[in-house]
C-alpha positions as CSV (number, residue, x, y, z in Angstrom):
1,M,1.5,4.2,11.6
2,I,2.2,6.5,8.7
3,R,5.5,8.3,8.8
4,D,6.0,12.0,8.0
5,S,7.8,11.1,4.7
6,E,4.8,9.0,3.6
7,W,2.4,11.9,4.4
8,Q,4.6,14.2,2.3
9,I,4.4,11.8,-0.6
10,L,0.6,11.5,-0.2
11,A,0.2,15.3,0.0
12,R,2.4,15.8,-3.1
13,W,0.4,13.0,-4.9
14,M,-2.9,14.9,-4.0
15,K,-1.4,18.2,-5.3
16,F,-0.2,16.5,-8.4
17,N,-3.7,15.1,-9.1
18,L,-5.3,18.4,-8.4
19,V,-3.1,20.1,-11.0
20,G,-3.6,17.2,-13.3
21,A,-7.3,17.4,-13.0
22,I,-7.3,21.0,-14.1
23,G,-4.8,20.0,-16.9
24,I,-7.3,17.4,-18.0
25,G,-9.8,20.2,-18.5
26,V,-7.2,22.2,-20.5
27,Q,-6.5,19.2,-22.6
28,L,-10.1,18.2,-23.2
29,V,-11.2,21.8,-24.1
30,C,-8.3,22.1,-26.6
31,L,-9.1,18.7,-28.1
32,W,-12.8,19.6,-28.4
33,I,-12.0,22.9,-30.0
34,L,-9.5,21.5,-32.4
35,T,-11.5,18.5,-33.5
36,T,-14.7,20.7,-33.8
37,C,-12.7,22.9,-36.2
38,G,-11.8,19.9,-38.3
39,V,-8.3,19.2,-37.1
40,G,-7.5,15.4,-37.3
41,Y,-7.9,13.7,-33.9
42,L,-4.2,12.5,-33.7
43,F,-2.8,16.0,-34.5
44,A,-5.3,17.6,-32.2
45,T,-4.4,15.1,-29.4
46,G,-0.7,16.0,-29.7
47,L,-1.4,19.8,-29.5
48,S,-3.9,19.4,-26.7
49,V,-1.4,17.2,-24.6
50,E,1.3,19.8,-25.1
51,A,-1.0,22.6,-23.9
52,A,-1.8,20.5,-20.8
53,V,1.9,19.7,-20.2
54,L,2.8,23.4,-20.2
55,H,-0.1,24.2,-17.9
56,N,0.8,21.4,-15.5
57,F,4.5,22.3,-15.4
58,T,3.7,25.9,-14.5
59,W,1.5,24.8,-11.6
60,H,3.8,21.9,-10.5
61,Q,6.7,24.4,-10.3
62,R,4.6,26.9,-8.3
63,F,2.5,24.5,-6.2
64,T,3.2,20.8,-6.2
65,W,7.0,21.0,-5.9
66,R,7.3,24.6,-4.7
67,D,9.6,23.5,-1.8
68,R,12.1,22.2,-4.3
69,A,12.3,25.3,-6.6
70,D,15.6,27.2,-6.4
71,G,14.3,30.5,-7.7
72,R,16.6,30.7,-10.7
73,L,15.3,31.1,-14.2
74,S,17.9,28.7,-15.5
75,G,16.7,26.1,-13.0
76,A,13.1,26.5,-14.1
77,L,14.0,26.4,-17.8
78,G,16.1,23.2,-17.2
79,R,13.1,21.6,-15.3
80,L,10.8,22.7,-18.1
81,C,13.0,20.9,-20.7
82,N,13.2,17.8,-18.5
83,F,9.5,17.9,-17.9
84,N,8.8,18.1,-21.6
85,L,11.3,15.4,-22.4
86,T,9.9,13.0,-19.8
87,T,6.3,13.5,-18.7
88,G,5.6,15.4,-21.9
89,A,6.9,12.5,-24.0
90,V,5.1,9.9,-21.9
91,S,1.9,11.9,-22.2
92,I,2.2,12.6,-25.9
93,L,3.4,9.2,-27.0
94,G,1.1,7.4,-24.5
95,N,-1.9,9.4,-25.6
96,L,-1.2,9.0,-29.3
97,V,-0.8,5.2,-29.0
98,V,-3.9,4.7,-26.8
99,M,-5.9,7.1,-28.9
100,R,-4.9,5.3,-32.1
101,L,-6.0,2.0,-30.5
102,L,-9.2,3.2,-28.9
103,V,-10.4,5.6,-31.6
104,G,-8.8,4.2,-34.7
105,S,-9.4,0.5,-34.0
106,T,-12.4,0.3,-31.6
107,H,-14.1,3.6,-32.8
108,L,-14.5,4.9,-29.2
109,R,-15.3,8.6,-29.0
110,P,-12.1,10.7,-28.9
111,M,-13.1,12.5,-25.6
112,L,-13.6,9.2,-23.7
113,A,-10.6,7.6,-25.2
114,N,-8.5,10.7,-24.2
115,M,-9.6,10.4,-20.6
116,I,-8.6,6.8,-20.5
117,S,-5.2,7.7,-22.0
118,I,-4.7,10.4,-19.4
119,A,-5.4,7.9,-16.5
120,I,-2.9,5.4,-17.9
121,C,-0.1,8.0,-18.2
122,S,-0.6,9.7,-14.8
123,V,1.2,7.3,-12.5
124,V,4.3,7.1,-14.6
125,N,4.4,10.9,-14.9
126,F,4.2,11.4,-11.1
127,A,7.1,9.0,-10.5
128,V,9.3,10.7,-13.1
129,S,8.4,14.2,-11.9
130,D,9.0,13.5,-8.3
131,R,12.2,11.5,-8.7
132,W,13.9,13.4,-11.6
133,V,12.3,16.6,-12.9
134,F,11.5,18.2,-9.5
135,R,14.0,16.2,-7.4
136,A,15.3,17.8,-4.2
137,I,18.4,19.8,-4.7
138,A,21.2,18.5,-2.4
139,G,21.5,20.5,0.7
140,A,18.4,22.7,-0.2
141,Q,16.0,21.3,2.4
């Protein structure tokens, strides 16, 4: 029998992945545009990941962890900083390392390598977001 708390985690995981799927589109479109314009794949990857991180934060704040928002601008800005320092760093560093290995060493196409990079980073990002960035505020629920 699945407990209510487990259903909540599953529902939040599903929301996280829905937002992330749209964020993947943002990231891949940015990567495609930048690399098509001649920007190097590593620099283009970093910029594309940051665009997706900002997109994802906005939707996680308003959708995935909406029940944990306190409505204050200072709270949102603090979470944005924490999100960028954690999931942003995991995503950017993880993507750059995996892209360097897959594109630079094995000559895999950047778009496919980027999708593999995203998949590798997503589980860590959910755990960090749920337990730290968007953690429940004591007494708020």
